[in-house]
mmCIF entry with sequence, helices, sheets and N, C-alpha, C, O atoms, coordinates in Angstrom:
data_MODEL
# 
_entry.id   MODEL 
# 
_entity.id                         1 
_entity.type                       polymer 
_entity.pdbx_number_of_molecules   1 
# 
_entity_poly.entity_id                      1 
_entity_poly.type                           'polypeptide(L)' 
_entity_poly.nstd_linkage                   no 
_entity_poly.nstd_monomer                   no 
_entity_poly.pdbx_seq_one_letter_code       MKKQCFILLATINKTLLPSYTKKRLDLSKASKIELLIFGWRLFVTKRALN 
_entity_poly.pdbx_seq_one_letter_code_can   MKKQCFILLATINKTLLPSYTKKRLDLSKASKIELLIFGWRLFVTKRALN 
_entity_poly.pdbx_strand_id                 A 
# 
loop_
_entity_poly_seq.entity_id 
_entity_poly_seq.num 
_entity_poly_seq.mon_id 
_entity_poly_seq.hetero 
1 1  MET n 
1 2  LYS n 
1 3  LYS n 
1 4  GLN n 
1 5  CYS n 
1 6  PHE n 
1 7  ILE n 
1 8  LEU n 
1 9  LEU n 
1 10 ALA n 
1 11 THR n 
1 12 ILE n 
1 13 ASN n 
1 14 LYS n 
1 15 THR n 
1 16 LEU n 
1 17 LEU n 
1 18 PRO n 
1 19 SER n 
1 20 TYR n 
1 21 THR n 
1 22 LYS n 
1 23 LYS n 
1 24 ARG n 
1 25 LEU n 
1 26 ASP n 
1 27 LEU n 
1 28 SER n 
1 29 LYS n 
1 30 ALA n 
1 31 SER n 
1 32 LYS n 
1 33 ILE n 
1 34 GLU n 
1 35 LEU n 
1 36 LEU n 
1 37 ILE n 
1 38 PHE n 
1 39 GLY n 
1 40 TRP n 
1 41 ARG n 
1 42 LEU n 
1 43 PHE n 
1 44 VAL n 
1 45 THR n 
1 46 LYS n 
1 47 ARG n 
1 48 ALA n 
1 49 LEU n 
1 50 ASN n 
# 
_struct_asym.id          A 
_struct_asym.entity_id   1 
# 
loop_
_struct_conf.conf_type_id 
_struct_conf.id 
_struct_conf.pdbx_PDB_helix_id 
_struct_conf.beg_label_comp_id 
_struct_conf.beg_label_asym_id 
_struct_conf.beg_label_seq_id 
_struct_conf.pdbx_beg_PDB_ins_code 
_struct_conf.end_label_comp_id 
_struct_conf.end_label_asym_id 
_struct_conf.end_label_seq_id 
_struct_conf.pdbx_end_PDB_ins_code 
_struct_conf.beg_auth_comp_id 
_struct_conf.beg_auth_asym_id 
_struct_conf.beg_auth_seq_id 
_struct_conf.end_auth_comp_id 
_struct_conf.end_auth_asym_id 
_struct_conf.end_auth_seq_id 
_struct_conf.pdbx_PDB_helix_class 
_struct_conf.details 
_struct_conf.pdbx_PDB_helix_length 
HELX_P HELX_P1 AA1 LYS A 2  ? LEU A 16 ? LYS A 2  LEU A 16 1 ? 15 
HELX_P HELX_P2 AA2 LEU A 27 ? LYS A 29 ? LEU A 27 LYS A 29 5 ? 3  
HELX_P HELX_P3 AA3 LYS A 32 ? LEU A 49 ? LYS A 32 LEU A 49 1 ? 18 
# 
_struct_conf_type.id          HELX_P 
_struct_conf_type.criteria    ? 
_struct_conf_type.reference   ? 
# 
loop_
_atom_site.group_PDB 
_atom_site.id 
_atom_site.type_symbol 
_atom_site.label_atom_id 
_atom_site.label_alt_id 
_atom_site.label_comp_id 
_atom_site.label_asym_id 
_atom_site.label_entity_id 
_atom_site.label_seq_id 
_atom_site.pdbx_PDB_ins_code 
_atom_site.Cartn_x 
_atom_site.Cartn_y 
_atom_site.Cartn_z 
_atom_site.occupancy 
_atom_site.B_iso_or_equiv 
_atom_site.pdbx_formal_charge 
_atom_site.auth_seq_id 
_atom_site.auth_comp_id 
_atom_site.auth_asym_id 
_atom_site.auth_atom_id 
_atom_site.pdbx_PDB_model_num 
ATOM 1   N N  . MET A 1 1  ? -21.379 69.164 14.670  1.00 0.00 ? 1  MET A N  1 
ATOM 2   C CA . MET A 1 1  ? -22.680 68.759 14.184  1.00 0.00 ? 1  MET A CA 1 
ATOM 3   C C  . MET A 1 1  ? -23.113 69.625 12.997  1.00 0.00 ? 1  MET A C  1 
ATOM 4   O O  . MET A 1 1  ? -23.585 69.113 11.982  1.00 0.00 ? 1  MET A O  1 
ATOM 5   N N  . LYS A 1 2  ? -22.946 70.945 13.139  1.00 0.00 ? 2  LYS A N  1 
ATOM 6   C CA . LYS A 1 2  ? -23.354 71.870 12.096  1.00 0.00 ? 2  LYS A CA 1 
ATOM 7   C C  . LYS A 1 2  ? -22.499 71.684 10.836  1.00 0.00 ? 2  LYS A C  1 
ATOM 8   O O  . LYS A 1 2  ? -23.011 71.722 9.717   1.00 0.00 ? 2  LYS A O  1 
ATOM 9   N N  . LYS A 1 3  ? -21.189 71.483 11.035  1.00 0.00 ? 3  LYS A N  1 
ATOM 10  C CA . LYS A 1 3  ? -20.303 71.299 9.893   1.00 0.00 ? 3  LYS A CA 1 
ATOM 11  C C  . LYS A 1 3  ? -20.616 69.993 9.170   1.00 0.00 ? 3  LYS A C  1 
ATOM 12  O O  . LYS A 1 3  ? -20.556 69.944 7.941   1.00 0.00 ? 3  LYS A O  1 
ATOM 13  N N  . GLN A 1 4  ? -20.944 68.953 9.897   1.00 0.00 ? 4  GLN A N  1 
ATOM 14  C CA . GLN A 1 4  ? -21.286 67.673 9.274   1.00 0.00 ? 4  GLN A CA 1 
ATOM 15  C C  . GLN A 1 4  ? -22.546 67.801 8.431   1.00 0.00 ? 4  GLN A C  1 
ATOM 16  O O  . GLN A 1 4  ? -22.666 67.164 7.385   1.00 0.00 ? 4  GLN A O  1 
ATOM 17  N N  . CYS A 1 5  ? -23.474 68.613 8.881   1.00 0.00 ? 5  CYS A N  1 
ATOM 18  C CA . CYS A 1 5  ? -24.702 68.848 8.127   1.00 0.00 ? 5  CYS A CA 1 
ATOM 19  C C  . CYS A 1 5  ? -24.385 69.530 6.797   1.00 0.00 ? 5  CYS A C  1 
ATOM 20  O O  . CYS A 1 5  ? -24.942 69.164 5.762   1.00 0.00 ? 5  CYS A O  1 
ATOM 21  N N  . PHE A 1 6  ? -23.497 70.516 6.823   1.00 0.00 ? 6  PHE A N  1 
ATOM 22  C CA . PHE A 1 6  ? -23.131 71.206 5.591   1.00 0.00 ? 6  PHE A CA 1 
ATOM 23  C C  . PHE A 1 6  ? -22.296 70.320 4.673   1.00 0.00 ? 6  PHE A C  1 
ATOM 24  O O  . PHE A 1 6  ? -22.387 70.447 3.452   1.00 0.00 ? 6  PHE A O  1 
ATOM 25  N N  . ILE A 1 7  ? -21.496 69.437 5.227   1.00 0.00 ? 7  ILE A N  1 
ATOM 26  C CA . ILE A 1 7  ? -20.746 68.493 4.394   1.00 0.00 ? 7  ILE A CA 1 
ATOM 27  C C  . ILE A 1 7  ? -21.703 67.555 3.681   1.00 0.00 ? 7  ILE A C  1 
ATOM 28  O O  . ILE A 1 7  ? -21.518 67.252 2.503   1.00 0.00 ? 7  ILE A O  1 
ATOM 29  N N  . LEU A 1 8  ? -22.726 67.095 4.390   1.00 0.00 ? 8  LEU A N  1 
ATOM 30  C CA . LEU A 1 8  ? -23.744 66.239 3.772   1.00 0.00 ? 8  LEU A CA 1 
ATOM 31  C C  . LEU A 1 8  ? -24.500 66.998 2.681   1.00 0.00 ? 8  LEU A C  1 
ATOM 32  O O  . LEU A 1 8  ? -24.746 66.454 1.605   1.00 0.00 ? 8  LEU A O  1 
ATOM 33  N N  . LEU A 1 9  ? -24.868 68.248 2.953   1.00 0.00 ? 9  LEU A N  1 
ATOM 34  C CA . LEU A 1 9  ? -25.545 69.060 1.955   1.00 0.00 ? 9  LEU A CA 1 
ATOM 35  C C  . LEU A 1 9  ? -24.664 69.287 0.725   1.00 0.00 ? 9  LEU A C  1 
ATOM 36  O O  . LEU A 1 9  ? -25.165 69.297 -0.399  1.00 0.00 ? 9  LEU A O  1 
ATOM 37  N N  . ALA A 1 10 ? -23.369 69.467 0.927   1.00 0.00 ? 10 ALA A N  1 
ATOM 38  C CA . ALA A 1 10 ? -22.448 69.685 -0.191  1.00 0.00 ? 10 ALA A CA 1 
ATOM 39  C C  . ALA A 1 10 ? -22.372 68.455 -1.088  1.00 0.00 ? 10 ALA A C  1 
ATOM 40  O O  . ALA A 1 10 ? -22.318 68.587 -2.310  1.00 0.00 ? 10 ALA A O  1 
ATOM 41  N N  . THR A 1 11 ? -22.367 67.273 -0.506  1.00 0.00 ? 11 THR A N  1 
ATOM 42  C CA . THR A 1 11 ? -22.322 66.066 -1.331  1.00 0.00 ? 11 THR A CA 1 
ATOM 43  C C  . THR A 1 11 ? -23.636 65.864 -2.085  1.00 0.00 ? 11 THR A C  1 
ATOM 44  O O  . THR A 1 11 ? -23.635 65.400 -3.225  1.00 0.00 ? 11 THR A O  1 
ATOM 45  N N  . ILE A 1 12 ? -24.750 66.213 -1.450  1.00 0.00 ? 12 ILE A N  1 
ATOM 46  C CA . ILE A 1 12 ? -26.044 66.125 -2.132  1.00 0.00 ? 12 ILE A CA 1 
ATOM 47  C C  . ILE A 1 12 ? -26.098 67.127 -3.282  1.00 0.00 ? 12 ILE A C  1 
ATOM 48  O O  . ILE A 1 12 ? -26.572 66.802 -4.371  1.00 0.00 ? 12 ILE A O  1 
ATOM 49  N N  . ASN A 1 13 ? -25.615 68.337 -3.041  1.00 0.00 ? 13 ASN A N  1 
ATOM 50  C CA . ASN A 1 13 ? -25.587 69.357 -4.094  1.00 0.00 ? 13 ASN A CA 1 
ATOM 51  C C  . ASN A 1 13 ? -24.731 68.909 -5.270  1.00 0.00 ? 13 ASN A C  1 
ATOM 52  O O  . ASN A 1 13 ? -25.085 69.136 -6.427  1.00 0.00 ? 13 ASN A O  1 
ATOM 53  N N  . LYS A 1 14 ? -23.621 68.281 -4.973  1.00 0.00 ? 14 LYS A N  1 
ATOM 54  C CA . LYS A 1 14 ? -22.703 67.850 -6.026  1.00 0.00 ? 14 LYS A CA 1 
ATOM 55  C C  . LYS A 1 14 ? -23.351 66.820 -6.942  1.00 0.00 ? 14 LYS A C  1 
ATOM 56  O O  . LYS A 1 14 ? -23.101 66.813 -8.147  1.00 0.00 ? 14 LYS A O  1 
ATOM 57  N N  . THR A 1 15 ? -24.173 65.960 -6.381  1.00 0.00 ? 15 THR A N  1 
ATOM 58  C CA . THR A 1 15 ? -24.798 64.916 -7.194  1.00 0.00 ? 15 THR A CA 1 
ATOM 59  C C  . THR A 1 15 ? -26.067 65.396 -7.903  1.00 0.00 ? 15 THR A C  1 
ATOM 60  O O  . THR A 1 15 ? -26.345 64.959 -9.020  1.00 0.00 ? 15 THR A O  1 
ATOM 61  N N  . LEU A 1 16 ? -26.835 66.281 -7.279  1.00 0.00 ? 16 LEU A N  1 
ATOM 62  C CA . LEU A 1 16 ? -28.139 66.655 -7.835  1.00 0.00 ? 16 LEU A CA 1 
ATOM 63  C C  . LEU A 1 16 ? -28.140 67.930 -8.669  1.00 0.00 ? 16 LEU A C  1 
ATOM 64  O O  . LEU A 1 16 ? -28.829 68.004 -9.687  1.00 0.00 ? 16 LEU A O  1 
ATOM 65  N N  . LEU A 1 17 ? -27.386 68.921 -8.253  1.00 0.00 ? 17 LEU A N  1 
ATOM 66  C CA . LEU A 1 17 ? -27.443 70.220 -8.921  1.00 0.00 ? 17 LEU A CA 1 
ATOM 67  C C  . LEU A 1 17 ? -26.377 70.335 -10.009 1.00 0.00 ? 17 LEU A C  1 
ATOM 68  O O  . LEU A 1 17 ? -25.301 69.752 -9.882  1.00 0.00 ? 17 LEU A O  1 
ATOM 69  N N  . PRO A 1 18 ? -26.665 71.078 -11.073 1.00 0.00 ? 18 PRO A N  1 
ATOM 70  C CA . PRO A 1 18 ? -25.684 71.228 -12.151 1.00 0.00 ? 18 PRO A CA 1 
ATOM 71  C C  . PRO A 1 18 ? -24.521 72.114 -11.733 1.00 0.00 ? 18 PRO A C  1 
ATOM 72  O O  . PRO A 1 18 ? -24.668 72.998 -10.889 1.00 0.00 ? 18 PRO A O  1 
ATOM 73  N N  . SER A 1 19 ? -23.366 71.866 -12.332 1.00 0.00 ? 19 SER A N  1 
ATOM 74  C CA . SER A 1 19 ? -22.186 72.674 -12.077 1.00 0.00 ? 19 SER A CA 1 
ATOM 75  C C  . SER A 1 19 ? -22.063 73.714 -13.188 1.00 0.00 ? 19 SER A C  1 
ATOM 76  O O  . SER A 1 19 ? -21.747 73.376 -14.329 1.00 0.00 ? 19 SER A O  1 
ATOM 77  N N  . TYR A 1 20 ? -22.313 74.972 -12.853 1.00 0.00 ? 20 TYR A N  1 
ATOM 78  C CA . TYR A 1 20 ? -22.272 76.027 -13.853 1.00 0.00 ? 20 TYR A CA 1 
ATOM 79  C C  . TYR A 1 20 ? -20.853 76.475 -14.153 1.00 0.00 ? 20 TYR A C  1 
ATOM 80  O O  . TYR A 1 20 ? -20.610 77.063 -15.207 1.00 0.00 ? 20 TYR A O  1 
ATOM 81  N N  . THR A 1 21 ? -19.909 76.216 -13.257 1.00 0.00 ? 21 THR A N  1 
ATOM 82  C CA . THR A 1 21 ? -18.528 76.575 -13.549 1.00 0.00 ? 21 THR A CA 1 
ATOM 83  C C  . THR A 1 21 ? -17.940 75.654 -14.605 1.00 0.00 ? 21 THR A C  1 
ATOM 84  O O  . THR A 1 21 ? -17.126 76.090 -15.419 1.00 0.00 ? 21 THR A O  1 
ATOM 85  N N  . LYS A 1 22 ? -18.334 74.399 -14.606 1.00 0.00 ? 22 LYS A N  1 
ATOM 86  C CA . LYS A 1 22 ? -17.871 73.478 -15.640 1.00 0.00 ? 22 LYS A CA 1 
ATOM 87  C C  . LYS A 1 22 ? -18.512 73.787 -16.987 1.00 0.00 ? 22 LYS A C  1 
ATOM 88  O O  . LYS A 1 22 ? -17.920 73.541 -18.037 1.00 0.00 ? 22 LYS A O  1 
ATOM 89  N N  . LYS A 1 23 ? -19.730 74.329 -16.948 1.00 0.00 ? 23 LYS A N  1 
ATOM 90  C CA . LYS A 1 23 ? -20.426 74.689 -18.182 1.00 0.00 ? 23 LYS A CA 1 
ATOM 91  C C  . LYS A 1 23 ? -20.006 76.067 -18.690 1.00 0.00 ? 23 LYS A C  1 
ATOM 92  O O  . LYS A 1 23 ? -20.457 76.506 -19.748 1.00 0.00 ? 23 LYS A O  1 
ATOM 93  N N  . ARG A 1 24 ? -19.137 76.752 -17.930 1.00 0.00 ? 24 ARG A N  1 
ATOM 94  C CA . ARG A 1 24 ? -18.634 78.082 -18.283 1.00 0.00 ? 24 ARG A CA 1 
ATOM 95  C C  . ARG A 1 24 ? -19.780 79.090 -18.453 1.00 0.00 ? 24 ARG A C  1 
ATOM 96  O O  . ARG A 1 24 ? -19.821 79.840 -19.429 1.00 0.00 ? 24 ARG A O  1 
ATOM 97  N N  . LEU A 1 25 ? -20.702 79.094 -17.496 1.00 0.00 ? 25 LEU A N  1 
ATOM 98  C CA . LEU A 1 25 ? -21.851 79.984 -17.515 1.00 0.00 ? 25 LEU A CA 1 
ATOM 99  C C  . LEU A 1 25 ? -21.395 81.417 -17.272 1.00 0.00 ? 25 LEU A C  1 
ATOM 100 O O  . LEU A 1 25 ? -20.629 81.686 -16.346 1.00 0.00 ? 25 LEU A O  1 
ATOM 101 N N  . ASP A 1 26 ? -21.867 82.327 -18.102 1.00 0.00 ? 26 ASP A N  1 
ATOM 102 C CA . ASP A 1 26 ? -21.603 83.747 -17.915 1.00 0.00 ? 26 ASP A CA 1 
ATOM 103 C C  . ASP A 1 26 ? -22.616 84.282 -16.909 1.00 0.00 ? 26 ASP A C  1 
ATOM 104 O O  . ASP A 1 26 ? -23.815 84.297 -17.186 1.00 0.00 ? 26 ASP A O  1 
ATOM 105 N N  . LEU A 1 27 ? -22.147 84.719 -15.753 1.00 0.00 ? 27 LEU A N  1 
ATOM 106 C CA . LEU A 1 27 ? -23.055 85.139 -14.685 1.00 0.00 ? 27 LEU A CA 1 
ATOM 107 C C  . LEU A 1 27 ? -23.842 86.393 -15.037 1.00 0.00 ? 27 LEU A C  1 
ATOM 108 O O  . LEU A 1 27 ? -24.923 86.614 -14.491 1.00 0.00 ? 27 LEU A O  1 
ATOM 109 N N  . SER A 1 28 ? -23.322 87.210 -15.931 1.00 0.00 ? 28 SER A N  1 
ATOM 110 C CA . SER A 1 28 ? -24.067 88.409 -16.318 1.00 0.00 ? 28 SER A CA 1 
ATOM 111 C C  . SER A 1 28 ? -25.267 88.068 -17.192 1.00 0.00 ? 28 SER A C  1 
ATOM 112 O O  . SER A 1 28 ? -26.195 88.869 -17.307 1.00 0.00 ? 28 SER A O  1 
ATOM 113 N N  . LYS A 1 29 ? -25.261 86.889 -17.810 1.00 0.00 ? 29 LYS A N  1 
ATOM 114 C CA . LYS A 1 29 ? -26.368 86.475 -18.668 1.00 0.00 ? 29 LYS A CA 1 
ATOM 115 C C  . LYS A 1 29 ? -27.204 85.354 -18.045 1.00 0.00 ? 29 LYS A C  1 
ATOM 116 O O  . LYS A 1 29 ? -28.097 84.816 -18.699 1.00 0.00 ? 29 LYS A O  1 
ATOM 117 N N  . ALA A 1 30 ? -26.928 85.004 -16.807 1.00 0.00 ? 30 ALA A N  1 
ATOM 118 C CA . ALA A 1 30 ? -27.620 83.902 -16.147 1.00 0.00 ? 30 ALA A CA 1 
ATOM 119 C C  . ALA A 1 30 ? -29.017 84.335 -15.699 1.00 0.00 ? 30 ALA A C  1 
ATOM 120 O O  . ALA A 1 30 ? -29.254 85.502 -15.386 1.00 0.00 ? 30 ALA A O  1 
ATOM 121 N N  . SER A 1 31 ? -29.927 83.372 -15.678 1.00 0.00 ? 31 SER A N  1 
ATOM 122 C CA . SER A 1 31 ? -31.279 83.648 -15.196 1.00 0.00 ? 31 SER A CA 1 
ATOM 123 C C  . SER A 1 31 ? -31.278 83.683 -13.665 1.00 0.00 ? 31 SER A C  1 
ATOM 124 O O  . SER A 1 31 ? -30.278 83.358 -13.024 1.00 0.00 ? 31 SER A O  1 
ATOM 125 N N  . LYS A 1 32 ? -32.394 84.074 -13.104 1.00 0.00 ? 32 LYS A N  1 
ATOM 126 C CA . LYS A 1 32 ? -32.512 84.164 -11.639 1.00 0.00 ? 32 LYS A CA 1 
ATOM 127 C C  . LYS A 1 32 ? -32.372 82.795 -10.980 1.00 0.00 ? 32 LYS A C  1 
ATOM 128 O O  . LYS A 1 32 ? -31.769 82.680 -9.913  1.00 0.00 ? 32 LYS A O  1 
ATOM 129 N N  . ILE A 1 33 ? -32.922 81.762 -11.606 1.00 0.00 ? 33 ILE A N  1 
ATOM 130 C CA . ILE A 1 33 ? -32.832 80.406 -11.058 1.00 0.00 ? 33 ILE A CA 1 
ATOM 131 C C  . ILE A 1 33 ? -31.376 79.932 -11.074 1.00 0.00 ? 33 ILE A C  1 
ATOM 132 O O  . ILE A 1 33 ? -30.910 79.331 -10.106 1.00 0.00 ? 33 ILE A O  1 
ATOM 133 N N  . GLU A 1 34 ? -30.666 80.198 -12.157 1.00 0.00 ? 34 GLU A N  1 
ATOM 134 C CA . GLU A 1 34 ? -29.259 79.803 -12.243 1.00 0.00 ? 34 GLU A CA 1 
ATOM 135 C C  . GLU A 1 34 ? -28.423 80.524 -11.201 1.00 0.00 ? 34 GLU A C  1 
ATOM 136 O O  . GLU A 1 34 ? -27.534 79.925 -10.596 1.00 0.00 ? 34 GLU A O  1 
ATOM 137 N N  . LEU A 1 35 ? -28.700 81.808 -10.986 1.00 0.00 ? 35 LEU A N  1 
ATOM 138 C CA . LEU A 1 35 ? -27.978 82.561 -9.960  1.00 0.00 ? 35 LEU A CA 1 
ATOM 139 C C  . LEU A 1 35 ? -28.299 82.038 -8.562  1.00 0.00 ? 35 LEU A C  1 
ATOM 140 O O  . LEU A 1 35 ? -27.423 81.986 -7.699  1.00 0.00 ? 35 LEU A O  1 
ATOM 141 N N  . LEU A 1 36 ? -29.548 81.654 -8.342  1.00 0.00 ? 36 LEU A N  1 
ATOM 142 C CA . LEU A 1 36 ? -29.945 81.101 -7.051  1.00 0.00 ? 36 LEU A CA 1 
ATOM 143 C C  . LEU A 1 36 ? -29.223 79.786 -6.772  1.00 0.00 ? 36 LEU A C  1 
ATOM 144 O O  . LEU A 1 36 ? -28.721 79.577 -5.667  1.00 0.00 ? 36 LEU A O  1 
ATOM 145 N N  . ILE A 1 37 ? -29.168 78.906 -7.759  1.00 0.00 ? 37 ILE A N  1 
ATOM 146 C CA . ILE A 1 37 ? -28.475 77.625 -7.597  1.00 0.00 ? 37 ILE A CA 1 
ATOM 147 C C  . ILE A 1 37 ? -26.990 77.854 -7.367  1.00 0.00 ? 37 ILE A C  1 
ATOM 148 O O  . ILE A 1 37 ? -26.386 77.215 -6.506  1.00 0.00 ? 37 ILE A O  1 
ATOM 149 N N  . PHE A 1 38 ? -26.402 78.760 -8.132  1.00 0.00 ? 38 PHE A N  1 
ATOM 150 C CA . PHE A 1 38 ? -24.980 79.064 -7.986  1.00 0.00 ? 38 PHE A CA 1 
ATOM 151 C C  . PHE A 1 38 ? -24.678 79.603 -6.591  1.00 0.00 ? 38 PHE A C  1 
ATOM 152 O O  . PHE A 1 38 ? -23.706 79.191 -5.957  1.00 0.00 ? 38 PHE A O  1 
ATOM 153 N N  . GLY A 1 39 ? -25.514 80.524 -6.116  1.00 0.00 ? 39 GLY A N  1 
ATOM 154 C CA . GLY A 1 39 ? -25.322 81.099 -4.781  1.00 0.00 ? 39 GLY A CA 1 
ATOM 155 C C  . GLY A 1 39 ? -25.506 80.075 -3.678  1.00 0.00 ? 39 GLY A C  1 
ATOM 156 O O  . GLY A 1 39 ? -24.756 80.075 -2.702  1.00 0.00 ? 39 GLY A O  1 
ATOM 157 N N  . TRP A 1 40 ? -26.496 79.202 -3.819  1.00 0.00 ? 40 TRP A N  1 
ATOM 158 C CA . TRP A 1 40 ? -26.735 78.162 -2.831  1.00 0.00 ? 40 TRP A CA 1 
ATOM 159 C C  . TRP A 1 40 ? -25.541 77.218 -2.733  1.00 0.00 ? 40 TRP A C  1 
ATOM 160 O O  . TRP A 1 40 ? -25.094 76.884 -1.636  1.00 0.00 ? 40 TRP A O  1 
ATOM 161 N N  . ARG A 1 41 ? -25.028 76.790 -3.884  1.00 0.00 ? 41 ARG A N  1 
ATOM 162 C CA . ARG A 1 41 ? -23.878 75.880 -3.889  1.00 0.00 ? 41 ARG A CA 1 
ATOM 163 C C  . ARG A 1 41 ? -22.659 76.550 -3.259  1.00 0.00 ? 41 ARG A C  1 
ATOM 164 O O  . ARG A 1 41 ? -21.914 75.917 -2.511  1.00 0.00 ? 41 ARG A O  1 
ATOM 165 N N  . LEU A 1 42 ? -22.459 77.834 -3.564  1.00 0.00 ? 42 LEU A N  1 
ATOM 166 C CA . LEU A 1 42 ? -21.334 78.573 -2.997  1.00 0.00 ? 42 LEU A CA 1 
ATOM 167 C C  . LEU A 1 42 ? -21.474 78.699 -1.478  1.00 0.00 ? 42 LEU A C  1 
ATOM 168 O O  . LEU A 1 42 ? -20.502 78.506 -0.747  1.00 0.00 ? 42 LEU A O  1 
ATOM 169 N N  . PHE A 1 43 ? -22.674 79.020 -1.005  1.00 0.00 ? 43 PHE A N  1 
ATOM 170 C CA . PHE A 1 43 ? -22.935 79.158 0.428   1.00 0.00 ? 43 PHE A CA 1 
ATOM 171 C C  . PHE A 1 43 ? -22.658 77.851 1.177   1.00 0.00 ? 43 PHE A C  1 
ATOM 172 O O  . PHE A 1 43 ? -21.988 77.849 2.210   1.00 0.00 ? 43 PHE A O  1 
ATOM 173 N N  . VAL A 1 44 ? -23.180 76.745 0.647   1.00 0.00 ? 44 VAL A N  1 
ATOM 174 C CA . VAL A 1 44 ? -23.011 75.453 1.315   1.00 0.00 ? 44 VAL A CA 1 
ATOM 175 C C  . VAL A 1 44 ? -21.548 75.013 1.290   1.00 0.00 ? 44 VAL A C  1 
ATOM 176 O O  . VAL A 1 44 ? -21.050 74.465 2.273   1.00 0.00 ? 44 VAL A O  1 
ATOM 177 N N  . THR A 1 45 ? -20.865 75.246 0.185   1.00 0.00 ? 45 THR A N  1 
ATOM 178 C CA . THR A 1 45 ? -19.460 74.855 0.087   1.00 0.00 ? 45 THR A CA 1 
ATOM 179 C C  . THR A 1 45 ? -18.609 75.651 1.071   1.00 0.00 ? 45 THR A C  1 
ATOM 180 O O  . THR A 1 45 ? -17.733 75.087 1.726   1.00 0.00 ? 45 THR A O  1 
ATOM 181 N N  . LYS A 1 46 ? -18.857 76.955 1.181   1.00 0.00 ? 46 LYS A N  1 
ATOM 182 C CA . LYS A 1 46 ? -18.100 77.780 2.127   1.00 0.00 ? 46 LYS A CA 1 
ATOM 183 C C  . LYS A 1 46 ? -18.318 77.308 3.560   1.00 0.00 ? 46 LYS A C  1 
ATOM 184 O O  . LYS A 1 46 ? -17.371 77.240 4.343   1.00 0.00 ? 46 LYS A O  1 
ATOM 185 N N  . ARG A 1 47 ? -19.552 76.984 3.902   1.00 0.00 ? 47 ARG A N  1 
ATOM 186 C CA . ARG A 1 47 ? -19.857 76.509 5.263   1.00 0.00 ? 47 ARG A CA 1 
ATOM 187 C C  . ARG A 1 47 ? -19.256 75.130 5.528   1.00 0.00 ? 47 ARG A C  1 
ATOM 188 O O  . ARG A 1 47 ? -18.863 74.836 6.657   1.00 0.00 ? 47 ARG A O  1 
ATOM 189 N N  . ALA A 1 48 ? -19.181 74.298 4.519   1.00 0.00 ? 48 ALA A N  1 
ATOM 190 C CA . ALA A 1 48 ? -18.630 72.946 4.711   1.00 0.00 ? 48 ALA A CA 1 
ATOM 191 C C  . ALA A 1 48 ? -17.115 72.992 4.895   1.00 0.00 ? 48 ALA A C  1 
ATOM 192 O O  . ALA A 1 48 ? -16.548 72.138 5.576   1.00 0.00 ? 48 ALA A O  1 
ATOM 193 N N  . LEU A 1 49 ? -16.461 73.975 4.297   1.00 0.00 ? 49 LEU A N  1 
ATOM 194 C CA . LEU A 1 49 ? -15.007 74.074 4.406   1.00 0.00 ? 49 LEU A CA 1 
ATOM 195 C C  . LEU A 1 49 ? -14.549 74.741 5.689   1.00 0.00 ? 49 LEU A C  1 
ATOM 196 O O  . LEU A 1 49 ? -13.450 74.455 6.164   1.00 0.00 ? 49 LEU A O  1 
ATOM 197 N N  . ASN A 1 50 ? -15.349 75.611 6.258   1.00 0.00 ? 50 ASN A N  1 
ATOM 198 C CA . ASN A 1 50 ? -14.949 76.332 7.486   1.00 0.00 ? 50 ASN A CA 1 
ATOM 199 C C  . ASN A 1 50 ? -15.037 75.455 8.694   1.00 0.00 ? 50 ASN A C  1 
ATOM 200 O O  . ASN A 1 50 ? -14.739 75.900 9.803   1.00 0.00 ? 50 ASN A O  1 
# 
């Protein structure tokens, strides 16, 4: 149940949130909002894969 929830969140993130890895964002120059989005996407993806 928990994994299915994270899989659903990952698909929603993929469609709604921007992909900073494709944009080649430099994390040392990223704003706080960009870092928050990047961290959220990473967290959800890790949980969906486990």
